[in-house]
C-alpha positions as a printed NumPy array, in Angstrom:
array([[ 29.39 , -28.937, -24.853],
       [ 25.811, -28.282, -25.952],
       [ 25.325, -25.092, -27.892],
       [ 22.829, -22.475, -26.793],
       [ 20.726, -22.994, -29.885],
       [ 20.403, -26.786, -29.256],
       [ 19.754, -26.495, -25.556],
       [ 15.977, -26.87 , -25.122],
       [ 15.719, -25.857, -21.427],
       [ 14.39 , -22.507, -22.498],
       [ 11.255, -24.232, -23.789],
       [ 10.071, -24.927, -20.293],
       [  8.415, -21.924, -18.605],
       [  9.966, -21.067, -15.25 ],
       [  7.574, -20.97 , -12.425],
       [  7.109, -19.249,  -9.179],
       [  5.978, -21.173,  -6.152],
       [  3.88 , -19.169,  -3.743],
       [  3.954, -20.136,  -0.047],
       [  2.14 , -18.063,   2.554],
       [  3.538, -18.171,   6.154],
       [  2.041, -15.916,   8.749],
       [  3.946, -15.237,  11.92 ],
       [  0.996, -13.539,  13.613],
       [ -2.421, -15.104,  14.503],
       [ -5.398, -13.584,  12.895],
       [ -6.838, -12.585,  16.265],
       [ -3.757, -10.558,  17.118],
       [ -3.928,  -8.428,  13.958],
       [ -5.63 ,  -5.029,  14.218],
       [ -9.039,  -4.902,  12.554],
       [ -9.721,  -1.846,  10.522],
       [-13.292,  -0.687,  11.019],
       [-13.028,   2.945,  10.084],
       [-10.71 ,   5.615,   8.616],
       [ -9.8  ,   6.495,  12.25 ],
       [ -8.665,   2.915,  13.011],
       [ -6.613,   2.861,   9.829],
       [ -5.062,   6.263,  10.868],
       [ -4.127,   4.746,  14.3  ],
       [ -2.434,   1.738,  12.693],
       [ -0.635,   3.935,  10.169],
       [  0.693,   6.244,  12.909],
       [  2.158,   3.256,  14.826],
       [  3.873,   2.154,  11.662],
       [  5.327,   5.546,  10.923],
       [  8.807,   6.761,  11.949],
       [  7.716,   9.711,  14.143],
       [ 11.051,  11.442,  13.403],
       [ 10.225,  11.619,   9.718],
       [  6.479,  12.396,   9.539],
       [  7.21 ,  16.116,   9.617],
       [ 10.541,  15.906,   7.686],
       [  9.87 ,  14.148,   4.396],
       [  6.876,  12.652,   2.475],
       [  6.514,   8.899,   2.59 ],
       [  4.061,   6.562,   0.948],
       [  2.84 ,   3.368,   2.524],
       [  0.19 ,   0.676,   1.995],
       [ -1.843,  -0.917,   4.672],
       [ -2.438,  -4.462,   3.466],
       [ -5.673,  -6.057,   4.584],
       [ -7.238,  -9.587,   4.737],
       [-10.802, -10.392,   3.645],
       [-11.963,  -9.576,   7.216],
       [-10.152,  -6.194,   7.149],
       [ -7.407,  -7.358,   9.528],
       [ -4.059,  -5.775,   8.927],
       [ -1.601,  -8.172,   7.246],
       [  1.14 ,  -5.563,   7.269],
       [  2.263,  -2.08 ,   6.335],
       [  4.405,  -1.765,   3.306],
       [  6.708,   1.279,   2.792],
       [  6.498,   2.133,  -0.936],
       [  8.712,   5.27 ,  -1.131],
       [ 10.283,   8.109,   0.672],
       [ 10.825,  11.435,  -1.089],
       [ 11.508,  14.968,  -0.286],
       [  9.696,  17.726,   1.512],
       [  6.95 ,  18.074,  -1.134],
       [  6.535,  14.768,  -2.795],
       [  7.568,  11.174,  -3.406],
       [  7.376,   8.812,  -6.37 ],
       [  4.909,   5.932,  -6.218],
       [  5.482,   2.832,  -8.434],
       [  2.087,   1.033,  -8.501],
       [  3.73 ,  -2.191,  -9.655],
       [  5.399,  -2.555,  -6.304],
       [  2.059,  -2.013,  -4.55 ],
       [  0.352,  -4.805,  -6.488],
       [  3.234,  -7.11 ,  -6.361],
       [  3.066,  -7.002,  -2.572],
       [ -0.738,  -7.137,  -2.481],
       [ -0.755, -10.194,  -4.645],
       [  1.967, -11.973,  -2.745],
       [  0.301, -11.281,   0.63 ],
       [ -3.029, -12.59 ,  -0.757],
       [ -4.689,  -9.277,   0.17 ],
       [ -8.23 ,  -8.645,  -0.695],
       [ -8.197,  -5.016,   0.333],
       [ -5.842,  -2.199,   1.005],
       [ -5.564,   1.42 ,   2.164],
       [ -3.058,   3.925,   0.817],
       [ -1.377,   6.244,   3.34 ],
       [  1.054,   9.127,   2.851],
       [  2.057,  12.011,   5.078],
       [  2.241,  15.8  ,   4.309],
       [  5.266,  17.142,   6.099],
       [  3.742,  20.602,   5.703],
       [  0.86 ,  19.581,   7.993],
       [ -1.771,  20.473,   5.39 ],
       [ -4.445,  17.85 ,   4.983],
       [ -5.632,  18.89 ,   1.537],
       [ -4.931,  16.479,  -1.276],
       [ -2.913,  17.718,  -4.118],
       [ -3.662,  17.19 ,  -7.767],
       [ -0.931,  14.584,  -7.822],
       [ -2.482,  12.916,  -4.806],
       [ -5.801,  12.672,  -6.601],
       [ -4.209,  11.329,  -9.885],
       [ -2.266,   8.59 ,  -8.274],
       [ -5.396,   7.499,  -6.21 ],
       [ -7.419,   7.111,  -9.388],
       [ -4.674,   5.285, -11.209],
       [ -4.249,   2.788,  -8.312],
       [ -8.053,   2.493,  -8.037],
       [ -8.328,   1.492, -11.739],
       [ -5.678,  -1.13 , -11.351],
       [ -7.303,  -2.43 ,  -8.134],
       [-10.502,  -2.954,  -9.949],
       [ -8.891,  -5.044, -12.634],
       [ -7.238,  -7.295,  -9.976],
       [-10.348,  -7.374,  -7.816],
       [ -8.409,  -6.026,  -4.775],
       [-10.492,  -3.373,  -2.977],
       [ -9.012,  -0.002,  -2.495],
       [-10.901,   1.058,   0.661],
       [ -9.299,   4.415,   1.31 ],
       [ -6.375,   6.8  ,   0.875],
       [ -5.352,   8.673,   3.941],
       [ -3.203,  11.769,   4.152],
       [ -1.745,  11.938,   7.645],
       [ -0.04 ,  14.275,  10.012],
       [  0.756,  13.942,  13.678],
       [ -2.396,  16.01 ,  14.458],
       [ -4.965,  14.362,  12.121],
       [ -5.823,  12.922,   8.752],
       [ -7.807,  13.324,   5.55 ],
       [ -9.752,  10.312,   4.27 ],
       [-10.613,  10.173,   0.573],
       [-13.328,   7.737,   1.375],
       [-14.959,   9.764,   4.093],
       [-14.939,  12.818,   1.853],
       [-16.449,  10.947,  -1.142],
       [-13.33 ,  11.518,  -3.179],
       [-12.579,   7.828,  -3.802]])
């Protein structure tokens, strides 16, 4: 039996093979042309029974032509907040070969004013997106009745 010290398999770096398989034609994917179209897509992806119950954070993943590649649920929290791990966001964006994305979270209270925590996580994610050259186009706060767009308000 070969000892662990003498086994040289650890000298070879493991590799990850990336394969991209889309199940939806590009022409069938919604095109995001404004904050309102992003809001409409986000609402369709939301569990309507939870939008006024608990805070959730999702990412709208986009192609180079701003077509929706998918909506990724990042976290579900409580009534007043949820934890966002930006590593999960960028792992998904890289794997989906996204060139852009939009952050979306709801406020169960119905208030469309960003909190200080909302502003901080947006800036942190924006900084990481710049390093990876994946465009953060917007951050939406949504309710059943409307939305707040960081980009439209010049807060991005």
